[in-house]
Residue frames relative to the residue before (quaternion, step in Angstrom):
aa qw qx qy qz dx dy dz
X 1.0000 0.0000 0.0000 0.0000 0.00 0.00 0.00
X 0.4596 -0.7654 0.4310 0.1313 3.44 -1.21 0.95
X 0.7870 0.2310 -0.1240 0.5585 3.64 0.53 -1.16
X 0.3395 -0.7970 0.4689 0.1723 3.48 -0.46 1.35
X 0.6714 0.4723 -0.2896 0.4922 3.64 1.24 -0.27
X 0.5868 0.6207 -0.3624 0.3729 3.60 1.05 -0.46
X 0.2015 -0.7426 0.6252 0.1307 3.68 -1.00 0.80
X 0.2642 -0.7273 0.6188 0.1353 3.53 -0.92 0.96
X 0.1352 -0.7771 0.6136 0.0358 3.53 -0.95 0.96
X 0.1150 -0.8135 0.5659 0.0692 3.68 -0.15 1.12
X 0.7200 0.2465 -0.2478 0.5995 3.57 -0.44 1.16
X 0.3167 0.7968 -0.4661 0.2180 3.48 1.18 0.43
X 0.6149 0.5384 -0.3722 0.4399 3.49 1.14 -0.11
X 0.5894 0.5859 -0.3594 0.4245 3.54 1.34 -0.20
X 0.7350 -0.4650 0.2447 0.4285 3.60 -1.11 0.21
X 0.6988 0.4367 -0.2856 0.4893 3.62 0.88 -1.00
X 0.6518 0.5101 -0.3262 0.4566 3.64 0.87 -1.02
X 0.6802 0.4830 -0.3273 0.4437 3.65 0.72 -0.88
X 0.6252 0.5342 -0.3347 0.4600 3.68 0.94 -0.93
X 0.6707 0.4653 -0.3155 0.4839 3.61 0.88 -0.96
X 0.6189 0.5673 -0.3451 0.4196 3.62 0.80 -0.82
X 0.6677 0.5175 -0.2677 0.4634 3.54 1.03 -1.11
X 0.6321 0.5388 -0.2938 0.4731 3.59 1.06 -0.97
X 0.7043 0.4469 -0.2650 0.4837 3.55 0.67 -1.11
X 0.6433 0.5166 -0.3472 0.4458 3.70 0.82 -0.78
X 0.6689 0.5200 -0.2814 0.4506 3.55 1.03 -0.91
X 0.6951 0.4626 -0.2565 0.4868 3.42 1.24 -0.57
X 0.5710 -0.6531 0.3111 0.3882 3.55 1.45 0.22
X 0.4234 0.6569 -0.4730 0.4067 3.56 1.25 0.56
X 0.4159 -0.6753 0.5414 0.2792 3.60 -0.93 0.81
X 0.0287 -0.8208 0.5705 0.0008 3.55 -0.86 0.85
X 0.1626 -0.7634 0.6204 0.0769 3.39 -1.24 0.85
X 0.2052 -0.8034 0.5447 0.1253 3.63 -0.43 1.20
X 0.1899 -0.8015 0.5644 0.0546 3.44 -0.84 1.11
X 0.0486 0.7822 -0.6197 0.0429 3.59 -1.11 0.57
X 0.5681 -0.5363 0.4578 0.4244 3.65 -1.15 0.32
X 0.7223 0.3316 -0.1866 0.5774 3.65 1.19 -0.61
X 0.3839 -0.7507 0.5047 0.1854 3.59 -0.41 1.27
X 0.6245 0.5563 -0.3218 0.4439 3.52 1.10 -0.76
X 0.6421 0.5247 -0.2848 0.4809 3.52 0.96 -0.91
X 0.6404 0.5277 -0.2979 0.4719 3.60 1.05 -0.87
X 0.6764 0.4834 -0.2932 0.4720 3.49 0.92 -0.94
X 0.6324 0.5338 -0.3327 0.4521 3.60 1.08 -0.59
X 0.6445 0.5030 -0.3024 0.4900 3.49 1.12 -0.89
X 0.6256 0.5172 -0.3662 0.4551 3.74 0.93 -0.69
X 0.6271 0.5527 -0.3198 0.4461 3.59 1.12 -0.79
X 0.6667 0.5200 -0.2681 0.4617 3.41 1.01 -0.95
X 0.6616 0.5188 -0.3046 0.4477 3.48 1.07 -0.80
X 0.6399 0.5244 -0.3300 0.4545 3.53 1.17 -0.77
X 0.5652 0.6044 -0.3566 0.4337 3.57 1.17 -0.63
X 0.7134 0.4406 -0.2184 0.4992 3.50 1.11 -0.83
X 0.7732 0.1874 -0.0348 0.6049 3.51 1.00 -0.98
X 0.1840 -0.8378 0.4994 0.1213 3.73 0.38 1.22
X 0.7021 0.4651 -0.3033 0.4458 3.69 1.09 -0.48
X 0.4116 0.7674 -0.4261 0.2453 3.61 1.39 -0.04
X 0.2599 -0.6905 0.6571 0.1547 3.54 -1.03 0.75
X 0.2875 0.7950 -0.4731 0.2480 3.56 0.14 1.31
X 0.0036 -0.7821 0.6218 0.0412 3.61 -0.90 0.60
X 0.2575 -0.7386 0.6006 0.1659 3.64 -1.25 0.43
X 0.0608 0.7919 -0.5934 0.1306 3.61 -0.73 1.19
X 0.6238 -0.4721 0.4266 0.4538 3.55 -1.30 0.04
X 0.6891 -0.4956 0.3306 0.4125 3.53 -1.17 0.49
X 0.6688 0.5087 -0.2874 0.4598 3.59 0.98 -0.83
X 0.6973 0.4256 -0.2846 0.5016 3.59 0.85 -0.86
X 0.6106 0.5531 -0.3705 0.4290 3.69 1.07 -0.55
X 0.6423 0.5171 -0.2953 0.4826 3.47 1.09 -1.00
X 0.6752 0.4839 -0.2941 0.4726 3.68 0.95 -0.76
X 0.7151 0.4450 -0.2837 0.4584 3.58 0.97 -0.56
X 0.6520 0.5458 -0.3334 0.4071 3.62 1.12 -0.25
X 0.6049 -0.5516 0.4331 0.3772 3.56 -1.37 -0.06
X 0.8422 -0.1886 0.1531 0.4813 3.57 -0.96 -0.78
X 0.7788 0.3959 -0.1869 0.4491 3.52 1.11 -0.80
X 0.0583 -0.7716 0.6333 -0.0095 3.49 -0.89 1.03
X 0.2099 -0.7848 0.5767 0.0861 3.53 -0.61 1.05
X 0.1689 -0.7687 0.6098 0.0936 3.61 -0.79 1.07
X 0.0728 0.7999 -0.5854 0.1101 3.54 -0.43 1.24
X 0.3841 0.6988 -0.4955 0.3444 3.59 0.65 1.29
X 0.6214 -0.5327 0.3952 0.4169 3.52 -1.22 0.30
X 0.6907 -0.4725 0.3677 0.4055 3.53 -1.35 0.40
X 0.7060 0.5000 -0.2990 0.4028 3.60 0.91 -0.79
X 0.6890 0.4203 -0.2568 0.5317 3.46 1.46 -0.17
X 0.4517 0.7365 -0.4357 0.2523 3.60 1.15 -0.35
X 0.7304 0.4263 -0.2716 0.4594 3.68 0.49 -1.01
X 0.6378 0.5311 -0.3201 0.4568 3.66 0.97 -0.86
X 0.6608 0.5072 -0.2952 0.4679 3.53 0.91 -0.89
X 0.6649 0.4776 -0.3217 0.4758 3.59 0.88 -0.81
X 0.6397 0.5087 -0.3300 0.4724 3.61 0.91 -0.72
X 0.6789 0.5270 -0.3089 0.4073 3.55 0.97 -0.79
X 0.7593 0.3574 -0.1995 0.5059 3.58 1.23 -0.58
X 0.3315 0.7794 -0.4915 0.2029 3.61 1.35 0.12
X 0.6833 0.4810 -0.3238 0.4438 3.68 0.83 -0.75
X 0.6725 0.4755 -0.3127 0.4731 3.66 1.15 -0.32
X 0.6101 0.5338 -0.3603 0.4615 3.65 1.24 -0.10
X 0.1806 -0.7898 0.5829 0.0613 3.53 -1.07 0.75
X 0.6351 -0.5221 0.3942 0.4106 3.60 -1.24 0.34
X 0.7258 0.3188 -0.3105 0.5245 3.55 -0.85 1.03
X 0.5916 0.5694 -0.4313 0.3739 3.68 0.99 -0.07
X 0.3323 -0.7263 0.5849 0.1413 3.56 -1.24 0.58
X 0.1493 -0.7288 0.6646 0.0691 3.47 -1.02 1.01
X 0.2157 -0.7789 0.5853 0.0649 3.48 -0.83 1.15
X 0.1035 -0.8511 0.5131 0.0406 3.56 0.11 1.22
X 0.1394 -0.8059 0.5721 0.0613 3.62 -0.76 1.05
X 0.3801 0.7810 -0.4365 0.2344 3.60 1.38 0.04
X 0.0776 -0.7521 0.6519 0.0582 3.50 -1.08 0.84
X 0.3757 -0.7379 0.5165 0.2181 3.70 -0.80 0.88
X 0.0126 0.8165 -0.5676 0.1045 3.49 0.49 1.28
X 0.6226 -0.6154 0.3811 0.2974 3.52 -1.12 0.86
X 0.5763 0.6128 -0.3955 0.3688 3.59 1.04 -0.50
X 0.5282 0.6251 -0.4093 0.4032 3.51 1.29 -0.31
X 0.7846 0.2135 -0.1658 0.5580 3.57 1.16 -0.36
X 0.6806 -0.5369 0.2373 0.4384 3.50 1.23 0.81
X 0.5305 0.6282 -0.4219 0.3821 3.57 1.24 0.47
X 0.7521 -0.4210 0.3196 0.3937 3.51 -1.37 -0.14
X 0.5077 -0.6582 0.4508 0.3252 3.71 -0.97 0.65
X 0.6416 0.5163 -0.3286 0.4623 3.55 1.25 -0.10
X 0.6554 0.4773 -0.3038 0.5003 3.51 1.29 0.14
X 0.2324 -0.7255 0.6076 0.2247 3.58 -1.19 0.32
X 0.3008 -0.7325 0.5725 0.2127 3.45 -1.42 0.27
X 0.5493 -0.6264 0.4287 0.3495 3.57 -1.07 0.64
X 0.1915 -0.7316 0.6492 0.0818 3.50 -1.27 0.89
X 0.5146 -0.6932 0.4032 0.3035 3.50 -0.75 1.10
X 0.6648 0.5243 -0.3052 0.4358 3.57 1.12 -0.58
X 0.6084 -0.5343 0.3516 0.4699 3.54 1.36 -0.26
X 0.7759 -0.1453 0.0984 0.6060 3.60 0.94 -0.62
X 0.6679 -0.4975 0.3757 0.4064 3.61 -1.23 0.38
X 0.6255 0.5523 -0.3216 0.4476 3.52 1.07 -0.85
X 0.6949 0.4405 -0.2985 0.4837 3.57 0.90 -0.90
X 0.5692 0.5305 -0.4029 0.4819 3.61 1.05 -0.39
X 0.6361 0.5044 -0.3523 0.4657 3.63 0.84 -0.81
X 0.6390 0.5367 -0.3180 0.4500 3.67 0.89 -0.91
X 0.7159 0.4536 -0.2716 0.4561 3.60 0.96 -0.69
X 0.7326 0.3773 -0.2406 0.5129 3.51 1.31 -0.05
X 0.5265 0.5829 -0.4306 0.4445 3.66 1.17 0.58
X 0.5432 -0.6075 0.4274 0.3914 3.66 -0.94 0.47
X 0.6424 -0.5234 0.4047 0.3867 3.56 -1.30 0.52
X 0.7732 0.2955 -0.3013 0.4733 3.39 -1.13 1.10
X 0.6329 0.4558 -0.3444 0.5225 3.62 1.32 -0.04
X 0.2347 -0.8155 0.5216 0.0887 3.51 -0.83 0.99
X 0.2548 -0.7750 0.5525 0.1710 3.59 -1.13 0.50
X 0.0669 -0.7318 0.6774 0.0327 3.53 -1.12 0.89
X 0.2036 -0.7547 0.6050 0.1517 3.59 -0.96 0.84
X 0.1712 0.7729 -0.5964 0.1328 3.41 -1.42 0.66
X 0.7589 0.4476 -0.2760 0.3841 3.53 -1.38 -0.10
X 0.3805 0.7809 -0.4445 0.2189 3.57 1.32 0.27
X 0.7573 0.4285 -0.1753 0.4605 3.53 1.17 -0.73
X 0.5421 0.6351 -0.3921 0.3860 3.54 1.28 0.22
X 0.4390 -0.6852 0.5175 0.2646 3.59 -0.93 0.85
X 0.4151 -0.6976 0.5154 0.2746 3.64 -0.81 0.89
X 0.6201 0.5360 -0.3580 0.4472 3.64 1.02 -0.58
X 0.6755 0.4949 -0.3054 0.4533 3.44 1.01 -0.86
X 0.6111 0.5574 -0.3423 0.4457 3.51 1.02 -0.81
X 0.7029 0.4735 -0.2914 0.4437 3.61 0.81 -1.04
X 0.6608 0.4771 -0.3248 0.4799 3.70 1.00 -0.59
X 0.2391 -0.8126 0.5181 0.1188 3.51 -0.16 1.30
X 0.6154 0.5488 -0.3597 0.4367 3.67 1.16 -0.22
X 0.6038 0.5801 -0.3417 0.4268 3.51 1.33 -0.25
X 0.3652 -0.7149 0.5412 0.2504 3.57 -0.91 0.77
X 0.3911 -0.7581 0.4662 0.2344 3.64 -0.55 1.08
X 0.0948 0.8640 -0.4922 0.0482 3.51 0.75 -1.02
X 0.5263 0.6203 -0.3710 0.4479 3.51 1.08 0.98
X 0.3515 -0.7229 0.5467 0.2344 3.45 -1.26 0.32
X 0.1602 -0.7562 0.6167 0.1491 3.55 -1.21 0.46
X 0.3407 -0.7384 0.5513 0.1863 3.56 -0.91 0.90
X 0.0977 -0.7848 0.6111 0.0332 3.55 -0.79 0.96
X 0.1375 -0.7703 0.6219 0.0289 3.57 -1.17 0.88
X 0.2552 0.7474 -0.5845 0.1860 3.56 -1.14 0.81
X 0.5273 -0.6523 0.4668 0.2802 3.44 -1.25 0.62
X 0.7514 0.3230 -0.1907 0.5428 3.75 1.02 -0.41
X 0.4642 -0.6974 0.4852 0.2504 3.58 -0.74 1.15
X 0.6757 0.5071 -0.3219 0.4274 3.55 0.83 -0.96
X 0.6479 0.4717 -0.3717 0.4686 3.64 0.96 -0.58
X 0.6509 0.5038 -0.3401 0.4548 3.64 0.94 -0.65
X 0.5931 0.5316 -0.3521 0.4916 3.56 1.14 -0.60
X 0.6447 0.5105 -0.3461 0.4516 3.66 0.90 -0.62
X 0.6488 0.4990 -0.2883 0.4969 3.50 0.91 -1.03
X 0.6490 0.5400 -0.3194 0.4303 3.70 0.91 -0.83
X 0.6829 0.4787 -0.2814 0.4746 3.49 1.01 -1.02
X 0.6187 0.5180 -0.3492 0.4764 3.71 0.98 -0.52
X 0.7374 0.3884 -0.2434 0.4962 3.62 0.63 -1.22
X 0.6089 0.5933 -0.3586 0.3855 3.62 1.02 -0.51
X 0.5151 0.6191 -0.4021 0.4356 3.56 1.43 -0.05
X 0.6235 0.5609 -0.3499 0.4173 3.53 1.19 -0.42
X 0.4798 -0.7107 0.4445 0.2591 3.51 -0.57 1.16
X 0.8236 0.2145 -0.1420 0.5055 3.72 -0.73 0.95
X 0.6531 0.4791 -0.3455 0.4739 3.59 1.09 0.02
X 0.1864 -0.7995 0.5707 0.0174 3.54 -0.66 1.26
X 0.1827 -0.8076 0.5558 0.0739 3.62 -0.56 1.19
X 0.0868 -0.8084 0.5816 -0.0258 3.49 -0.73 1.23
X 0.4150 -0.7145 0.5264 0.2004 3.49 -0.91 1.03
X 0.1298 -0.8620 0.4871 0.0526 3.60 -0.26 1.16
X 0.7040 -0.4344 0.2486 0.5039 3.55 1.38 0.02
X 0.7869 -0.2851 0.2782 0.4712 3.54 -1.37 -0.58
X 0.6909 -0.5039 0.3418 0.3899 3.49 -1.39 0.35
X 0.6353 0.5517 -0.3468 0.4145 3.58 0.96 -0.55
X 0.5270 0.6106 -0.3891 0.4450 3.59 1.32 -0.28
X 0.5302 0.6722 -0.3946 0.3337 3.54 1.18 -0.52
X 0.5421 0.6290 -0.3796 0.4079 3.57 1.16 -0.53
X 0.7103 0.4307 -0.2646 0.4898 3.46 1.09 -0.75
X 0.6536 0.5304 -0.3154 0.4383 3.50 1.09 -0.73
X 0.6227 0.5507 -0.3314 0.4462 3.49 1.19 -0.72
X 0.6256 0.5756 -0.3202 0.4180 3.53 1.23 -0.70
X 0.5341 0.6404 -0.3896 0.3909 3.56 1.30 -0.29
X 0.5905 0.6401 -0.3340 0.3606 3.47 1.07 -0.86
X 0.7009 0.4055 -0.3193 0.4923 3.71 0.66 -0.81
X 0.5879 0.5468 -0.4258 0.4173 3.60 0.95 -0.41
X 0.7029 0.4510 -0.2768 0.4753 3.57 0.97 -0.89
X 0.5548 0.5532 -0.4105 0.4665 3.55 1.11 -0.41
X 0.6809 0.4674 -0.3117 0.4698 3.66 0.78 -0.81
X 0.6113 0.5034 -0.3759 0.4814 3.66 0.96 -0.79
X 0.7085 0.4868 -0.2993 0.4141 3.61 0.69 -0.99
X 0.6087 0.5433 -0.3323 0.4732 3.61 1.11 -0.65
X 0.7173 0.4558 -0.2653 0.4553 3.61 0.85 -1.06
X 0.7764 0.3216 -0.1860 0.5091 3.63 0.99 -0.84
X 0.3372 -0.7717 0.4779 0.2497 3.60 1.19 0.02
X 0.4884 0.6270 -0.4344 0.4239 3.49 0.79 1.19
X 0.4295 -0.6780 0.5252 0.2827 3.52 -1.25 -0.34
X 0.0689 0.8681 -0.4888 0.0518 3.50 0.88 1.08
X 0.1205 -0.7635 0.6317 0.0600 3.51 -1.28 0.55
X 0.4561 -0.6268 0.5129 0.3689 3.62 -1.16 -0.49
X 0.1703 -0.7540 0.6328 0.0466 3.36 -1.48 0.55
X 0.2333 -0.7758 0.5702 0.1364 3.58 -0.52 1.08
X 0.2018 -0.8213 0.5225 0.1081 3.62 -0.62 1.02
X 0.7438 0.4342 -0.2951 0.4137 3.60 -1.28 0.22
X 0.6093 0.5850 -0.3288 0.4224 3.68 1.16 0.18
X 0.3519 0.8045 -0.4365 0.1961 3.55 1.30 0.06
X 0.7377 0.4073 -0.2334 0.4852 3.51 1.13 -0.65
X 0.5888 0.5950 -0.3258 0.4395 3.53 1.30 -0.01
């Protein structure tokens, strides 16, 4: 990888990925939007620049985006694309890189309801990601409870927490430092990677709440202001 400051967001043309790209770019973080279709990624980068004129953003294929970024690669793709995407970028990942997996195993992946989750043989989507990255590359999970629409709306005050899980504190610290640049987003260390199976399960609860109340509810962990 080349630019130690840039964050690659694979699936950055999708709702969550684009919203995250927009928030990071607005915070001054260089962003590389990745997609299976480089043309779509370039279009998304152009759209982002229209909203954030100061953005340092490019749109490339997933492979080129991974190669052009620093240590952090965000995987913001559906469950059905998770493993294939990781396999497609394996040669561009290096020892010491971090994949931030945002995947939630929601039932629509198999034709079910968005308020249900499906079982993953590895225990969680994050653990499945960890089983499909090259040796020396670590996985941290997070961003499962954030509304894509809220992320994209820069006029909206986030004032939310995101729970991150991972097996190495140093990797979680790096992720927290990058995500912490987003105004109003509080990053909370929720424990080891296997805890992600519980965190991922919060998403369908929020989906149901948002459907019933027609809002963009999230979570906020209290009592941590001095930590």
